[in-house]
N, C-alpha and C positions, 0 to 999 in steps of 0.2 A: 281500599288502600287509603290510609290517612294522609292529610296534607303534609305532615312532617316527613313521612317516608317519601312522598313524591318529590319534595324539595331536596332530600338528601341524594337521591339517585342522580339528578342532573349535576349536582355539585361534585359528586365522585367522578362522573363522566368528564366534567371539565378539568378536574385535576389530572385524570389519566391522560387526557388529550394533551395537556400542557407538558406532562412528563414525556410523552411520545415525541413532542416537538423538540424538546431539549435533546433527547436521544438521537433524533434525526440530525441535529446539528453536529453530532460527533462522527457522522458517516460510519455507522457500525461495521459494515463489511470491511472497510479499510482498516479500522481499528483492530478487528479480530485478526486480520492478516498480519498486521504489525506485531501483535502479541505472539502469534505462531512463529514469526521470524526471530523474535527475541528469545523465545524458548528454544528453538532449534539451534541458534548460535550458542546459547549457554550449554546445551548438551554436547555439541561438537567440540567446544572449547575445552571441556573436561573429559573428552572421550567416554561419554556415557556415565560419568559419575558426578552429576550436577549437584549443586546445593539447592534443594527445593525451596527452602525458605527465602534464600537470597534471590533466586530467580522469580519467585512470587512477588517479592518487593519491587524488583526491576520491572516486572510486567505491570504492576499497579501504577507505578510512576510513569511508565511509557504510555499506558492507557490515558492517563490524565493529560499529559503533554500532547498526545496525538489528538485528543478530543478538543483541546484548546486550539490547535492548528487548524482543524477542520472547521471549527466555529468561526475563527478569524478569516479563513478562506471564504466561507459563505457570506460573511459580512462584507468583505471587499468585493465579492462578485454578485451581490444581491441584484444589481441592475441588469447585469448580463444574464443571470439566472432567470429573471422575469421574461426574457426574450426567447428562452428555449423551452420547448415542449417538455423535455425530460426533467427539467429542474424548476419549472414555473410553480409547482405546488410545494416547494420547499418552504419551511416556516417563515423565512424572511420575505421572499418575494410575494408569498401568499398573504402576508400581513398577520400571521398568527403569533409571531414574536416581533418585537421591535429591535432596531439596531442596537439600542442601549442594552437591552436584555442579552443579546448575543455577545456583545463586547464584555459585559460583566462576567458572563459565564466563561468566556474564553480566558479572561484574566485570572479568575479564581482557579480554573483548571490548570493553567500554566504555572502559577505560583505554587499550588499544592503539589503538582507533579514534579517540578524542579526540586522543591524542598524534600519531597519523599525520596527521590533518587540520591540527593546529596547527603541526607542525614542517615538513611537506612541502607543505602548501597555503597556508593562512593562518588567522588567528585568527577572522575572520568566519565562515569555513566551519565551523570547529570549534564556534563558538558556536551556529550554526543547528542543527548536529547534536545538540549537548547539549540545546538547547531542545526539539527533536523528541522526544528520548528522555524528557525530563521530562514533557512533555504526555502522551505515550502511556502511560508507566508510572505516573506519579504522579497524573494527572488522569483520563484516559480509562478506564483499567482499573478504579479504584474506583468511578467514576461509573456503570458498567454495572449495578450492583446498587442504585443510588440514584435515577437520573433518566434520562428519555428524552433529555435533553440530551447524553448520552454520544456519540451519533452525530455531532453537530455538533463536539464537542470532538475526537473521533477523526478527523474530516475535516480539522481544522486540522493535526494531526500528520501525516496522510497527504499533505498538500499542501506541507509545509515542505521536503521534499527538493528542490523547485524552487529554493528560495533557497540550498540547499547547492551545487547545481550552478552556479547563476548567480554566486554570490559567489566560486566557485573561479576564475573567469576574468574577472570584471568587478568593479570597485570600486564601481559604482553600480547601484541598482535603478531601473528605469524602468517605463513603462506595460506593456511587453511582459512583464516579470517579474511584475507584479501580475496581468495577464491569465492568464498560465500558472498562477500560484498559484490563481486562482479556478477555472480549468478543472479542476484536480486536486481542489479543495475541493468543487465542485458535482457532479462526476462520481460522487463517493462516495455521494450520496443515492439515485439510482436503483439503484446497485450494491448498497448495503447494505440498502435497503428490500426489495429482492427476496430477498436472503439471509435477512433477519430474518423474512420471511413463510414461506419454505420451512422454516426451522428454528425456527418459533415455539414448538412444543411442547418442544423441547430447551431453548430459552432460558427458557421458563416453568419447567421443572423445576429449572433452575440458579438461578432467582431474578433473572434479568436483566430490567431495565426497558426492553425494546425496545418501539417503538410497536406492533408486531404482537402483543405480549403485553398491554400496557396497554389498547390499543384494538383488540380482536380482529376487527373488521369489515374492517380494512385500508384504510379510507377515508383516514385521516390519513397513513398511510404512502404510499399512492398519490398523495395530493395533494402531499406533499413531493417525491416522485419526479418528478411533472409539473413543478412549479415549477423544480426544479433543471435538468431536461432542457430546459425552455423557455429558461432563462437561458443555458444553454450555447451555444445557437445563435448569438446575436450576440457573446458574449464570446470564443468560439473563433476569431473572425475578427480580433480586435484584434492578435495577435502579428505578422500579416503586412501590416498597413495601410500601413506605410512600405516594404515590400519591393518592389523593382522586378522586372519580368520576368513571363514566363508562369507561372512556378512559383507565384507568389502567387495568380493567377487560378485555377489548377487546385486549389490548396489550398482556396480559398474554396468552390469547387463541391463538392469532396470533403467538407469539414467540414460544409457545409450538408446534404448528403445523409445523412451519418452522424447528424447532430444530429436531422434530421427523422425518421429511422427510429427512433432511440431515444425521441424524444418521442411518437410514435404508440404504441409499446409501453408507455411509462409511462402514457399516457392510458387504454389498454385495462386496465392493471392497476388504475388508480384507479377506472375505471368498474365493474369487478367483480374483486376480488382472488381469484385461483385459483392453484393450484400451477403449472398449465401456463403461465399468463400471467406469473407470477413467474419461471419458468425462461426464458421468451423474453426478458424484460427483462434478466435476469442475463446471458444470452448476448450480448445486444446491447451491454451495458455492457462486456463483456470484449472485444468486437470494437472498440468505439468508441475507447477510450483508446489502446491500442497503435497502432491504425491512424492515429489523429490525430497522435500523436507522431512516428511514422515519416514521415508526409506533411510535418509541420512541419520535420523535420530535412532532408528532401530538397529543400524549397522553394528554398533558395539556389542549388542546382546545376541547376535546371531552367530 
């Protein structure tokens, strides 16, 4: 192998590694979930007759703004991330990217995403995206070291993509939009209470005020998970109350079974918080939301 070929291979490897680091700044799993939520909201808002090009534009803008928020969050939390095993290898605490690089990336994504939504979708859509960014970065992130209220504030930011997708294709918010927002808001409590329990030692080392750290028995975290899972059962049915056909009936049955399963696991976690029960609840939450959203999107066509 020639010297020139040998030199090209490490260069390509370095470029690929740098791209991967920037992708990691965006928290891809969270970004993908937000895109699914935007898509589901757009489909429900039009009762299964979405405008594909408009929704694609909304999803692109949302992806950019969400990527900006995640990068800004990691810049603000770089010192705390360095203290936790689960985050110590992120690009900033590991030193693979500088703080300046993360800030520039966040700024570029934010401006590009906000402009994309304002120019190619509508100003309401852009406004909801900017509000989501502000709550996540300027409220939720600093609150994590101050108050257990951070979970509720973060849940608001996590539910707002519903309104981004809805406003992209509809000029008015109705009961279905509110119900979908509440589904996303409430779902985050069983989901994050399970995560907070599993990583309670890491969160404690970082100085985060999670319920599992402040109240180490897990009783309060479990109670919040139960209340949210219980409320999800009736609220999850609201989006299809006015939907005709067999699809709505099948959705109600499916949503009821999903909700009941998640509620049982939340109750078990509340009754006695253990790592095994927290993992079961976490897995149930990861099944619950995407399955519910897919069923909801398919309802008009059944």
